[in-house]
N, CA, C and O atoms as a GROMACS GRO file, in nm:
protein
  456
    1TYR      N    1   2.024  -2.255   2.907
    1TYR     CA    2   1.917  -2.339   2.857
    1TYR      C    3   1.808  -2.260   2.786
    1TYR      O    4   1.730  -2.319   2.712
    2GLY      N    5   1.800  -2.135   2.805
    2GLY     CA    6   1.695  -2.055   2.742
    2GLY      C    7   1.729  -2.023   2.598
    2GLY      O    8   1.844  -2.034   2.555
    3LYS      N    9   1.628  -1.984   2.525
    3LYS     CA   10   1.646  -1.947   2.384
    3LYS      C   11   1.680  -1.798   2.377
    3LYS      O   12   1.605  -1.715   2.430
    4ASP      N   13   1.789  -1.765   2.314
    4ASP     CA   14   1.830  -1.626   2.302
    4ASP      C   15   1.766  -1.567   2.176
    4ASP      O   16   1.805  -1.601   2.064
    5ALA      N   17   1.668  -1.479   2.195
    5ALA     CA   18   1.591  -1.424   2.083
    5ALA      C   19   1.676  -1.338   1.990
    5ALA      O   20   1.644  -1.325   1.872
    6ARG      N   21   1.784  -1.278   2.041
    6ARG     CA   22   1.866  -1.191   1.957
    6ARG      C   23   1.940  -1.269   1.849
    6ARG      O   24   1.974  -1.213   1.745
    7ASN      N   25   1.965  -1.396   1.871
    7ASN     CA   26   2.040  -1.476   1.775
    7ASN      C   27   1.953  -1.570   1.693
    7ASN      O   28   2.005  -1.654   1.620
    8ASP      N   29   1.822  -1.557   1.702
    8ASP     CA   30   1.731  -1.645   1.629
    8ASP      C   31   1.702  -1.585   1.492
    8ASP      O   32   1.633  -1.484   1.483
    9PRO      N   33   1.756  -1.645   1.385
    9PRO     CA   34   1.737  -1.585   1.252
    9PRO      C   35   1.592  -1.584   1.205
    9PRO      O   36   1.552  -1.494   1.130
   10SER      N   37   1.512  -1.681   1.245
   10SER     CA   38   1.373  -1.682   1.199
   10SER      C   39   1.294  -1.567   1.261
   10SER      O   40   1.204  -1.512   1.198
   11GLU      N   41   1.328  -1.531   1.384
   11GLU     CA   42   1.259  -1.421   1.449
   11GLU      C   43   1.297  -1.287   1.385
   11GLU      O   44   1.211  -1.203   1.362
   12SER      N   45   1.424  -1.269   1.356
   12SER     CA   46   1.466  -1.143   1.293
   12SER      C   47   1.412  -1.135   1.150
   12SER      O   48   1.380  -1.026   1.102
   13ALA      N   49   1.402  -1.248   1.081
   13ALA     CA   50   1.344  -1.247   0.947
   13ALA      C   51   1.197  -1.209   0.952
   13ALA      O   52   1.149  -1.135   0.865
   14MET      N   53   1.125  -1.258   1.051
   14MET     CA   54   0.983  -1.224   1.064
   14MET      C   55   0.966  -1.075   1.094
   14MET      O   56   0.877  -1.010   1.038
   15ILE      N   57   1.050  -1.021   1.181
   15ILE     CA   58   1.044  -0.878   1.211
   15ILE      C   59   1.073  -0.797   1.085
   15ILE      O   60   1.008  -0.696   1.060
   16GLU      N   61   1.170  -0.842   1.007
   16GLU     CA   62   1.204  -0.773   0.882
   16GLU      C   63   1.087  -0.776   0.783
   16GLU      O   64   1.060  -0.676   0.716
   17ILE      N   65   1.020  -0.889   0.773
   17ILE     CA   66   0.905  -0.902   0.683
   17ILE      C   67   0.792  -0.809   0.727
   17ILE      O   68   0.731  -0.742   0.644
   18VAL      N   69   0.764  -0.806   0.857
   18VAL     CA   70   0.657  -0.721   0.909
   18VAL      C   71   0.690  -0.574   0.886
   18VAL      O   72   0.604  -0.496   0.845
   19LEU      N   73   0.815  -0.534   0.913
   19LEU     CA   74   0.854  -0.394   0.891
   19LEU      C   75   0.845  -0.356   0.743
   19LEU      O   76   0.801  -0.246   0.709
   20HIS      N   77   0.887  -0.447   0.656
   20HIS     CA   78   0.878  -0.422   0.512
   20HIS      C   79   0.733  -0.405   0.470
   20HIS      O   80   0.700  -0.314   0.392
   21PHE      N   81   0.645  -0.491   0.520
   21PHE     CA   82   0.503  -0.481   0.487
   21PHE      C   83   0.445  -0.348   0.536
   21PHE      O   84   0.372  -0.282   0.463
   22LEU      N   85   0.478  -0.310   0.661
   22LEU     CA   86   0.425  -0.185   0.717
   22LEU      C   87   0.475  -0.063   0.641
   22LEU      O   88   0.398   0.028   0.613
   23LEU      N   89   0.604  -0.061   0.608
   23LEU     CA   90   0.657   0.054   0.532
   23LEU      C   91   0.595   0.061   0.393
   23LEU      O   92   0.562   0.170   0.345
   24GLY      N   93   0.580  -0.053   0.328
   24GLY     CA   94   0.515  -0.055   0.197
   24GLY      C   95   0.370  -0.011   0.204
   24GLY      O   96   0.322   0.058   0.115
   25THR      N   97   0.302  -0.051   0.310
   25THR     CA   98   0.161  -0.011   0.328
   25THR      C   99   0.150   0.138   0.353
   25THR      O  100   0.061   0.204   0.298
   26VAL      N  101   0.239   0.194   0.435
   26VAL     CA  102   0.237   0.339   0.460
   26VAL      C  103   0.267   0.415   0.331
   26VAL      O  104   0.202   0.516   0.302
   27PHE      N  105   0.365   0.367   0.253
   27PHE     CA  106   0.398   0.432   0.125
   27PHE      C  107   0.278   0.426   0.030
   27PHE      O  108   0.245   0.526  -0.034
   28SER      N  109   0.214   0.309   0.019
   28SER     CA  110   0.096   0.295  -0.067
   28SER      C  111  -0.018   0.384  -0.019
   28SER      O  112  -0.086   0.447  -0.100
   29ALA      N  113  -0.039   0.388   0.113
   29ALA     CA  114  -0.146   0.471   0.168
   29ALA      C  115  -0.119   0.619   0.139
   29ALA      O  116  -0.212   0.694   0.108
   30ALA      N  117   0.007   0.661   0.149
   30ALA     CA  118   0.041   0.800   0.118
   30ALA      C  119   0.014   0.830  -0.030
   30ALA      O  120  -0.034   0.939  -0.063
   31CYS      N  121   0.044   0.735  -0.118
   31CYS     CA  122   0.015   0.754  -0.260
   31CYS      C  123  -0.136   0.760  -0.285
   31CYS      O  124  -0.183   0.844  -0.362
   32PHE      N  125  -0.211   0.672  -0.220
   32PHE     CA  126  -0.357   0.676  -0.232
   32PHE      C  127  -0.412   0.808  -0.180
   32PHE      O  128  -0.500   0.869  -0.242
   33TRP      N  129  -0.361   0.853  -0.065
   33TRP     CA  130  -0.409   0.977  -0.005
   33TRP      C  131  -0.378   1.096  -0.096
   33TRP      O  132  -0.462   1.183  -0.117
   34GLY      N  133  -0.254   1.100  -0.150
   34GLY     CA  134  -0.218   1.207  -0.242
   34GLY      C  135  -0.305   1.206  -0.367
   34GLY      O  136  -0.350   1.310  -0.414
   35ALA      N  137  -0.329   1.087  -0.420
   35ALA     CA  138  -0.415   1.075  -0.538
   35ALA      C  139  -0.557   1.116  -0.507
   35ALA      O  140  -0.625   1.178  -0.588
   36MET      N  141  -0.603   1.081  -0.387
   36MET     CA  142  -0.738   1.118  -0.344
   36MET      C  143  -0.751   1.270  -0.340
   36MET      O  144  -0.852   1.326  -0.384
   37LYS      N  145  -0.648   1.337  -0.287
   37LYS     CA  146  -0.652   1.483  -0.280
   37LYS      C  147  -0.643   1.546  -0.419
   37LYS      O  148  -0.714   1.642  -0.449
   38LEU      N  149  -0.556   1.492  -0.504
   38LEU     CA  150  -0.540   1.548  -0.639
   38LEU      C  151  -0.665   1.528  -0.724
   38LEU      O  152  -0.695   1.612  -0.810
   39THR      N  153  -0.737   1.420  -0.703
   39THR     CA  154  -0.857   1.393  -0.782
   39THR      C  155  -0.984   1.442  -0.712
   39THR      O  156  -1.095   1.419  -0.759
   40ARG      N  157  -0.966   1.510  -0.600
   40ARG     CA  158  -1.077   1.570  -0.524
   40ARG      C  159  -1.182   1.469  -0.479
   40ARG      O  160  -1.302   1.494  -0.486
   41ILE      N  161  -1.133   1.354  -0.432
   41ILE     CA  162  -1.220   1.252  -0.375
   41ILE      C  163  -1.212   1.264  -0.223
   41ILE      O  164  -1.104   1.286  -0.168
   42ASP      N  165  -1.327   1.251  -0.156
   42ASP     CA  166  -1.331   1.263  -0.010
   42ASP      C  167  -1.304   1.129   0.056
   42ASP      O  168  -1.362   1.027   0.020
   43GLY      N  169  -1.214   1.130   0.154
   43GLY     CA  170  -1.180   1.012   0.231
   43GLY      C  171  -1.077   1.048   0.336
   43GLY      O  172  -1.038   1.165   0.348
   44THR      N  173  -1.033   0.949   0.413
   44THR     CA  174  -0.936   0.974   0.520
   44THR      C  175  -0.807   0.898   0.494
   44THR      O  176  -0.804   0.802   0.417
   45PHE      N  177  -0.700   0.942   0.560
   45PHE     CA  178  -0.574   0.869   0.549
   45PHE      C  179  -0.588   0.730   0.610
   45PHE      O  180  -0.533   0.634   0.557
   46LEU      N  181  -0.661   0.719   0.720
   46LEU     CA  182  -0.682   0.588   0.781
   46LEU      C  183  -0.752   0.494   0.683
   46LEU      O  184  -0.716   0.376   0.673
   47GLY      N  185  -0.851   0.545   0.612
   47GLY     CA  186  -0.918   0.463   0.512
   47GLY      C  187  -0.823   0.418   0.403
   47GLY      O  188  -0.827   0.302   0.360
   48MET      N  189  -0.736   0.509   0.358
   48MET     CA  190  -0.638   0.473   0.254
   48MET      C  191  -0.538   0.371   0.307
   48MET      O  192  -0.496   0.281   0.234
   49PHE      N  193  -0.499   0.385   0.435
   49PHE     CA  194  -0.408   0.288   0.497
   49PHE      C  195  -0.472   0.150   0.503
   49PHE      O  196  -0.409   0.050   0.470
   50LEU      N  197  -0.598   0.146   0.544
   50LEU     CA  198  -0.668   0.017   0.553
   50LEU      C  199  -0.687  -0.045   0.414
   50LEU      O  200  -0.675  -0.166   0.398
   51ILE      N  201  -0.718   0.037   0.315
   51ILE     CA  202  -0.732  -0.014   0.178
   51ILE      C  203  -0.600  -0.074   0.131
   51ILE      O  204  -0.598  -0.183   0.074
   52ALA      N  205  -0.489  -0.003   0.154
   52ALA     CA  206  -0.358  -0.053   0.113
   52ALA      C  207  -0.324  -0.183   0.186
   52ALA      O  208  -0.275  -0.278   0.125
   53ALA      N  209  -0.350  -0.187   0.317
   53ALA     CA  210  -0.316  -0.306   0.396
   53ALA      C  211  -0.401  -0.427   0.356
   53ALA      O  212  -0.349  -0.536   0.334
   54ILE      N  213  -0.531  -0.407   0.347
   54ILE     CA  214  -0.621  -0.518   0.316
   54ILE      C  215  -0.597  -0.572   0.176
   54ILE      O  216  -0.589  -0.693   0.156
   55SER      N  217  -0.585  -0.483   0.079
   55SER     CA  218  -0.563  -0.531  -0.059
   55SER      C  219  -0.426  -0.597  -0.072
   55SER      O  220  -0.411  -0.690  -0.151
   56SER      N  221  -0.326  -0.551   0.002
   56SER     CA  222  -0.194  -0.615  -0.001
   56SER      C  223  -0.200  -0.754   0.061
   56SER      O  224  -0.138  -0.847   0.011
   57LEU      N  225  -0.273  -0.767   0.171
   57LEU     CA  226  -0.286  -0.899   0.233
   57LEU      C  227  -0.360  -0.996   0.142
   57LEU      O  228  -0.321  -1.112   0.129
   58VAL      N  229  -0.466  -0.949   0.078
   58VAL     CA  230  -0.542  -1.036  -0.014
   58VAL      C  231  -0.453  -1.076  -0.132
   58VAL      O  232  -0.463  -1.188  -0.182
   59ALA      N  233  -0.367  -0.984  -0.178
   59ALA     CA  234  -0.280  -1.014  -0.292
   59ALA      C  235  -0.177  -1.123  -0.261
   59ALA      O  236  -0.115  -1.176  -0.353
   60LEU      N  237  -0.158  -1.156  -0.134
   60LEU     CA  238  -0.065  -1.262  -0.097
   60LEU      C  239  -0.119  -1.402  -0.124
   60LEU      O  240  -0.044  -1.499  -0.116
   61ILE      N  241  -0.248  -1.414  -0.154
   61ILE     CA  242  -0.308  -1.544  -0.184
   61ILE      C  243  -0.242  -1.598  -0.313
   61ILE      O  244  -0.236  -1.527  -0.413
   62PRO      N  245  -0.193  -1.721  -0.309
   62PRO     CA  246  -0.128  -1.775  -0.429
   62PRO      C  247  -0.222  -1.780  -0.550
   62PRO      O  248  -0.342  -1.800  -0.536
   63VAL      N  249  -0.166  -1.761  -0.665
   63VAL     CA  250  -0.227  -1.772  -0.798
   63VAL      C  251  -0.327  -1.659  -0.827
   63VAL      O  252  -0.306  -1.583  -0.921
   64VAL      N  253  -0.434  -1.647  -0.751
   64VAL     CA  254  -0.539  -1.550  -0.781
   64VAL      C  255  -0.532  -1.424  -0.695
   64VAL      O  256  -0.614  -1.334  -0.710
   65GLY      N  257  -0.435  -1.418  -0.607
   65GLY     CA  258  -0.428  -1.306  -0.512
   65GLY      C  259  -0.412  -1.171  -0.577
   65GLY      O  260  -0.472  -1.074  -0.532
   66TRP      N  261  -0.332  -1.163  -0.683
   66TRP     CA  262  -0.310  -1.034  -0.747
   66TRP      C  263  -0.441  -0.977  -0.800
   66TRP      O  264  -0.467  -0.857  -0.785
   67LEU      N  265  -0.524  -1.061  -0.861
   67LEU     CA  266  -0.652  -1.016  -0.915
   67LEU      C  267  -0.750  -0.985  -0.802
   67LEU      O  268  -0.821  -0.885  -0.806
   68ALA      N  269  -0.754  -1.071  -0.702
   68ALA     CA  270  -0.842  -1.049  -0.588
   68ALA      C  271  -0.804  -0.921  -0.514
   68ALA      O  272  -0.891  -0.847  -0.469
   69GLY      N  273  -0.674  -0.894  -0.503
   69GLY     CA  274  -0.629  -0.772  -0.437
   69GLY      C  275  -0.673  -0.647  -0.511
   69GLY      O  276  -0.711  -0.548  -0.449
   70ILE      N  277  -0.667  -0.652  -0.644
   70ILE     CA  278  -0.711  -0.537  -0.724
   70ILE      C  279  -0.862  -0.515  -0.708
   70ILE      O  280  -0.907  -0.402  -0.692
   71ILE      N  281  -0.938  -0.623  -0.712
   71ILE     CA  282  -1.084  -0.613  -0.696
   71ILE      C  283  -1.118  -0.557  -0.559
   71ILE      O  284  -1.202  -0.467  -0.548
   72VAL      N  285  -1.054  -0.610  -0.455
   72VAL     CA  286  -1.079  -0.562  -0.317
   72VAL      C  287  -1.043  -0.414  -0.307
   72VAL      O  288  -1.115  -0.337  -0.243
   73MET      N  289  -0.932  -0.373  -0.368
   73MET     CA  290  -0.891  -0.233  -0.363
   73MET      C  291  -0.997  -0.142  -0.424
   73MET      O  292  -1.034  -0.041  -0.363
   74PHE      N  293  -1.048  -0.176  -0.542
   74PHE     CA  294  -1.149  -0.093  -0.606
   74PHE      C  295  -1.280  -0.092  -0.527
   74PHE      O  296  -1.345   0.012  -0.515
   75VAL      N  297  -1.320  -0.207  -0.474
   75VAL     CA  298  -1.444  -0.214  -0.395
   75VAL      C  299  -1.431  -0.127  -0.270
   75VAL      O  300  -1.523  -0.052  -0.237
   76LEU      N  301  -1.316  -0.137  -0.200
   76LEU     CA  302  -1.299  -0.057  -0.078
   76LEU      C  303  -1.290   0.092  -0.108
   76LEU      O  304  -1.342   0.173  -0.032
   77ILE      N  305  -1.224   0.129  -0.217
   77ILE     CA  306  -1.220   0.271  -0.254
   77ILE      C  307  -1.361   0.321  -0.281
   77ILE      O  308  -1.397   0.431  -0.238
   78SER      N  309  -1.440   0.243  -0.351
   78SER     CA  310  -1.578   0.283  -0.381
   78SER      C  311  -1.664   0.290  -0.254
   78SER      O  312  -1.754   0.373  -0.245
   79LYS      N  313  -1.637   0.201  -0.158
   79LYS     CA  314  -1.717   0.199  -0.034
   79LYS      C  315  -1.676   0.308   0.064
   79LYS      O  316  -1.762   0.372   0.124
   80TRP      N  317  -1.544   0.330   0.081
   80TRP     CA  318  -1.493   0.418   0.187
   80TRP      C  319  -1.464   0.560   0.142
   80TRP      O  320  -1.417   0.642   0.221
   81THR      N  321  -1.493   0.590   0.016
   81THR     CA  322  -1.480   0.728  -0.032
   81THR      C  323  -1.608   0.762  -0.109
   81THR      O  324  -1.700   0.680  -0.120
   82ASN      N  325  -1.612   0.882  -0.162
   82ASN     CA  326  -1.728   0.920  -0.243
   82ASN      C  327  -1.706   0.889  -0.391
   82ASN      O  328  -1.780   0.939  -0.476
   83ALA      N  329  -1.605   0.807  -0.422
   83ALA     CA  330  -1.571   0.776  -0.560
   83ALA      C  331  -1.658   0.664  -0.616
   83ALA      O  332  -1.682   0.563  -0.549
   84GLN      N  333  -1.706   0.684  -0.737
   84GLN     CA  334  -1.771   0.575  -0.810
   84GLN      C  335  -1.660   0.493  -0.874
   84GLN      O  336  -1.550   0.543  -0.899
   85PHE      N  337  -1.690   0.364  -0.901
   85PHE     CA  338  -1.586   0.278  -0.959
   85PHE      C  339  -1.531   0.339  -1.087
   85PHE      O  340  -1.410   0.358  -1.102
   86TRP      N  341  -1.622   0.370  -1.181
   86TRP     CA  342  -1.580   0.430  -1.306
   86TRP      C  343  -1.637   0.568  -1.316
   86TRP      O  344  -1.759   0.583  -1.299
   87PRO      N  345  -1.563   0.667  -1.340
   87PRO     CA  346  -1.421   0.675  -1.369
   87PRO      C  347  -1.336   0.714  -1.248
   87PRO      O  348  -1.213   0.708  -1.254
   88HIS      N  349  -1.400   0.755  -1.138
   88HIS     CA  350  -1.328   0.816  -1.027
   88HIS      C  351  -1.226   0.724  -0.960
   88HIS      O  352  -1.109   0.761  -0.946
   89ALA      N  353  -1.268   0.604  -0.919
   89ALA     CA  354  -1.176   0.513  -0.849
   89ALA      C  355  -1.063   0.469  -0.943
   89ALA      O  356  -0.948   0.459  -0.900
   90VAL      N  357  -1.095   0.443  -1.068
   90VAL     CA  358  -0.993   0.401  -1.164
   90VAL      C  359  -0.892   0.514  -1.184
   90VAL      O  360  -0.771   0.488  -1.186
   91PHE      N  361  -0.938   0.636  -1.199
   91PHE     CA  362  -0.849   0.750  -1.217
   91PHE      C  363  -0.764   0.771  -1.092
   91PHE      O  364  -0.645   0.800  -1.103
   92MET      N  365  -0.825   0.757  -0.975
   92MET     CA  366  -0.751   0.773  -0.850
   92MET      C  367  -0.638   0.671  -0.839
   92MET      O  368  -0.528   0.705  -0.797
   93VAL      N  369  -0.664   0.547  -0.877
   93VAL     CA  370  -0.561   0.442  -0.871
   93VAL      C  371  -0.450   0.470  -0.972
   93VAL      O  372  -0.332   0.448  -0.942
   94LEU      N  373  -0.485   0.519  -1.090
   94LEU     CA  374  -0.383   0.555  -1.189
   94LEU      C  375  -0.293   0.668  -1.136
   94LEU      O  376  -0.171   0.663  -1.152
   95VAL      N  377  -0.354   0.769  -1.074
   95VAL     CA  378  -0.277   0.880  -1.017
   95VAL      C  379  -0.191   0.828  -0.901
   95VAL      O  380  -0.076   0.870  -0.887
   96ALA      N  381  -0.245   0.739  -0.818
   96ALA     CA  382  -0.168   0.682  -0.707
   96ALA      C  383  -0.048   0.605  -0.758
   96ALA      O  384   0.060   0.613  -0.699
   97ASN      N  385  -0.065   0.530  -0.866
   97ASN     CA  386   0.048   0.457  -0.925
   97ASN      C  387   0.154   0.552  -0.979
   97ASN      O  388   0.274   0.528  -0.964
   98LEU      N  389   0.110   0.661  -1.042
   98LEU     CA  390   0.204   0.761  -1.091
   98LEU      C  391   0.280   0.824  -0.973
   98LEU      O  392   0.401   0.842  -0.980
   99LEU      N  393   0.209   0.856  -0.865
   99LEU     CA  394   0.274   0.911  -0.747
   99LEU      C  395   0.373   0.810  -0.687
   99LEU      O  396   0.480   0.848  -0.640
  100GLY      N  397   0.337   0.683  -0.690
  100GLY     CA  398   0.426   0.579  -0.639
  100GLY      C  399   0.554   0.570  -0.720
  100GLY      O  400   0.663   0.555  -0.665
  101ILE      N  401   0.541   0.579  -0.852
  101ILE     CA  402   0.660   0.577  -0.938
  101ILE      C  403   0.748   0.698  -0.912
  101ILE      O  404   0.869   0.686  -0.897
  102LEU      N  405   0.685   0.817  -0.906
  102LEU     CA  406   0.762   0.939  -0.880
  102LEU      C  407   0.826   0.937  -0.742
  102LEU      O  408   0.940   0.979  -0.725
  103GLY      N  409   0.752   0.887  -0.642
  103GLY     CA  410   0.806   0.878  -0.507
  103GLY      C  411   0.921   0.780  -0.499
  103GLY      O  412   1.020   0.806  -0.430
  104SER      N  413   0.910   0.669  -0.567
  104SER     CA  414   1.019   0.570  -0.569
  104SER      C  415   1.142   0.628  -0.637
  104SER      O  416   1.255   0.606  -0.592
  105MET      N  417   1.121   0.701  -0.745
  105MET     CA  418   1.235   0.763  -0.814
  105MET      C  419   1.301   0.868  -0.724
  105MET      O  420   1.424   0.878  -0.721
  106ALA      N  421   1.221   0.945  -0.652
  106ALA     CA  422   1.276   1.046  -0.561
  106ALA      C  423   1.355   0.980  -0.449
  106ALA      O  424   1.464   1.025  -0.415
  107LEU      N  425   1.300   0.874  -0.390
  107LEU     CA  426   1.373   0.804  -0.284
  107LEU      C  427   1.502   0.740  -0.336
  107LEU      O  428   1.604   0.743  -0.267
  108ALA      N  429   1.498   0.684  -0.456
  108ALA     CA  430   1.617   0.625  -0.515
  108ALA      C  431   1.723   0.734  -0.540
  108ALA      O  432   1.842   0.710  -0.519
  109GLY      N  433   1.679   0.851  -0.584
  109GLY     CA  434   1.771   0.961  -0.606
  109GLY      C  435   1.834   1.009  -0.476
  109GLY      O  436   1.953   1.041  -0.472
  110LEU      N  437   1.754   1.013  -0.370
  110LEU     CA  438   1.808   1.053  -0.240
  110LEU      C  439   1.910   0.951  -0.189
  110LEU      O  440   2.015   0.988  -0.137
  111LEU      N  441   1.879   0.824  -0.205
  111LEU     CA  442   1.970   0.720  -0.158
  111LEU      C  443   2.097   0.716  -0.243
  111LEU      O  444   2.205   0.684  -0.193
  112ASN      N  445   2.084   0.747  -0.371
  112ASN     CA  446   2.197   0.746  -0.461
  112ASN      C  447   2.294   0.860  -0.432
  112ASN      O  448   2.414   0.846  -0.454
  113SER      N  449   2.242   0.972  -0.382
  113SER     CA  450   2.326   1.088  -0.357
  113SER      C  451   2.399   1.079  -0.224
  113SER      O  452   2.487   1.161  -0.196
  114VAL      N  453   2.364   0.982  -0.142
  114VAL     CA  454   2.429   0.968  -0.010
  114VAL      C  455   2.557   0.892  -0.021
  114VAL      O  456   2.625   0.871   0.079
   0.00000   0.00000   0.00000
C-alpha cells in the first residue's frame, strides 16, 4: 500500500532537475571566479556561487526573466565585489562567458575521447 519512491518518475525527474541546476550553477560560479581572478576583481567563490544561483533563478521567470537575470547578475557583481558596473563588471562577465565556452569545449572534448 505504500508509495515506492524508487519507481516514481516525477520524483526522479525533480532530482534530475535539481542536480542539473546545481551543476550548472557550480560551473557558472567557477567561470565567474576565474574571470574575477583574471580581471583582478576582489570577491569570493561563495559570492560568485550565490550570484550564479540567484541570477539563474530569476532568469526562470517567464518572458522577462532573461533580462531580469542579467540585471540582477550585474547588480550583485557590483555589490559583492569591488567592481564598478562599467567597465569592470561588464568585462568580468565577458571573460566569464569566454571561460564558459572554453570549458564547455574542453568537457565536450573529454567526453568525445571516451
